[in-house]
C-alpha positions in Angstrom: -40.5 -117.8 141.8 -43.0 -116.7 139.2 -43.4 -113.3 140.9 -39.6 -112.7 140.8 -39.6 -113.3 137.0 -42.8 -111.3 136.3 -41.4 -107.9 137.4 -38.3 -107.9 135.2 -40.2 -109.3 132.3 -42.8 -106.4 132.5 -40.0 -103.9 132.9 -38.2 -105.3 129.8 -41.4 -105.2 127.8 -42.1 -101.6 128.8 -38.6 -100.5 127.9 -38.9 -102.1 124.5 -42.1 -100.3 123.6 -41.7 -97.4 121.1 -42.0 -94.0 122.7 -44.0 -92.2 120.0 -43.6 -93.4 116.5 -40.6 -92.0 114.7 -41.4 -93.5 111.3 -42.0 -92.0 108.8 -38.9 -89.9 109.4 -39.1 -86.1 109.1 -38.0 -84.6 105.8 -34.3 -84.4 105.5 -33.8 -81.0 103.8 -30.0 -80.8 103.6 -30.4 -78.7 100.4 -32.4 -76.1 102.4 -35.1 -75.8 99.7 -38.1 -75.5 102.0 -39.4 -73.0 104.6 -39.8 -74.2 108.2 -43.6 -73.8 107.8 -43.7 -75.9 104.7 -41.6 -78.6 106.3 -43.9 -78.7 109.3 -47.0 -79.0 107.0 -45.3 -81.5 104.8 -44.2 -83.7 107.7 -47.8 -83.7 109.0 -49.1 -84.7 105.5 -46.5 -87.5 105.4 -47.6 -88.8 108.8 -51.2 -88.7 107.7 -50.4 -90.7 104.5 -48.7 -93.3 106.7 -51.7 -93.5 109.1 -54.3 -93.7 106.3 -52.6 -95.9 103.7 -49.7 -97.5 105.6 -47.3 -96.2 102.9 -44.1 -94.4 103.6 -43.2 -91.1 101.9 -39.6 -90.2 102.5 -38.3 -86.9 101.3 -34.5 -86.1 101.1 -32.8 -83.1 99.6 -29.2 -82.3 98.8 -27.5 -79.1 97.8 -25.3 -81.1 95.4 -24.4 -84.6 94.6 -21.4 -86.1 96.4 -18.2 -86.5 94.4 -18.8 -90.2 94.2 -22.4 -89.7 92.9 -21.1 -87.2 90.3 -18.6 -89.9 89.1 -21.4 -92.4 88.9 -23.7 -89.9 87.0 -20.9 -89.4 84.5 -21.0 -93.1 83.7 -24.7 -93.4 82.8 -27.7 -91.5 81.7 -29.4 -89.1 84.2 -32.6 -91.2 84.1 -30.8 -94.4 85.0 -28.6 -92.8 87.7 -31.4 -91.1 89.6 -33.6 -94.2 89.3 -30.8 -96.3 90.8 -30.1 -93.8 93.5 -33.8 -93.7 94.5 -34.1 -97.5 94.5 -30.9 -97.8 96.6 -32.3 -95.4 99.2 -35.6 -97.3 99.2 -33.6 -100.5 99.9 -31.3 -98.9 102.4 -34.1 -97.3 104.4 -36.6 -100.2 104.0 -39.2 -97.9 102.4 -42.6 -99.4 101.7 -43.9 -96.5 99.5 -42.4 -93.5 97.9 -39.0 -91.9 98.0 -38.6 -88.3 96.8 -35.2 -86.8 96.1 -34.4 -83.2 95.2 -30.9 -82.0 94.3 -29.7 -78.4 93.6 -26.6 -79.2 91.6 -27.4 -80.6 89.2 -31.1 -79.6 89.5 -33.2 -82.7 89.8 -36.5 -83.8 91.3 -36.9 -87.6 91.4 -39.6 -89.9 92.7 -39.2 -93.6 93.0 -41.4 -96.3 94.5 -40.8 -99.8 95.9 -42.0 -102.6 93.5 -45.2 -103.4 95.4 -46.2 -99.7 95.6 -45.5 -99.2 91.9 -47.9 -102.0 91.0 -51.1 -100.4 92.2 -51.2 -97.9 95.1 -48.9 -95.4 93.3 -48.1 -96.2 89.7 -45.6 -94.9 87.1 -48.5 -92.9 85.6 -49.2 -91.4 89.0 -45.6 -90.5 89.5 -45.5 -88.8 86.0 -48.5 -86.6 87.0 -46.9 -85.7 90.3 -43.6 -84.7 88.6 -45.5 -82.6 86.1 -47.4 -80.8 88.9 -44.2 -80.3 91.0 -42.2 -79.0 88.1 -44.9 -76.5 87.1 -44.9 -74.9 90.5 -41.1 -75.2 90.9 -40.7 -73.3 87.7 -42.3 -70.3 89.4 -39.9 -70.7 92.4 -42.7 -72.0 94.6 -40.8 -75.0 96.1 -42.9 -75.0 99.2 -46.1 -75.1 97.2 -44.6 -77.7 94.8 -43.7 -80.0 97.7 -47.1 -79.7 99.4 -48.9 -80.2 96.1 -46.8 -83.3 95.4 -47.7 -84.8 98.7 -51.4 -84.0 98.2 -51.3 -85.7 94.8 -49.6 -88.8 96.2 -52.3 -89.0 98.9 -55.0 -88.6 96.3 -53.6 -91.3 94.2 -53.3 -93.7 97.2 -56.9 -93.0 98.1 -58.2 -93.4 94.5 -56.1 -96.6 93.8 -57.1 -98.1 97.1 -60.7 -98.2 96.1 -60.0 -99.7 92.6 -60.2 -103.4 92.1 
């Protein structure tokens, strides 16, 4: 009797095991801002961050805001709108880490973190420095470099803050 149950149980367990980790998800570049090479490098950096620090970094881009998002933006300040948008995506996707959003129309680069990440591993001050570095490179139309530099800075902050008491 036990032998009859054992086979199906093992088969069920094997079927339920993940076949290669999918999370963190690859960059969703709907705005088509980055080259294929930059996306490949950035996705590798994101996986490395996840392996080393157990923090998600999710990057999403859009060519333009949706009509609904434009209506919401008209009702409040840009800062509030984009913060809410980032926090909503963090909640929707179950992100334990950092969410990066980039939009073409209107132009915007936004970084948000879940509340626990914001406390220590990647703080508001860290985010401000990452934004500053990103915007400096983006100003020179080096979006690939800006993305990769931003990911390097996030990783550096996670490493530095992990060793602080």
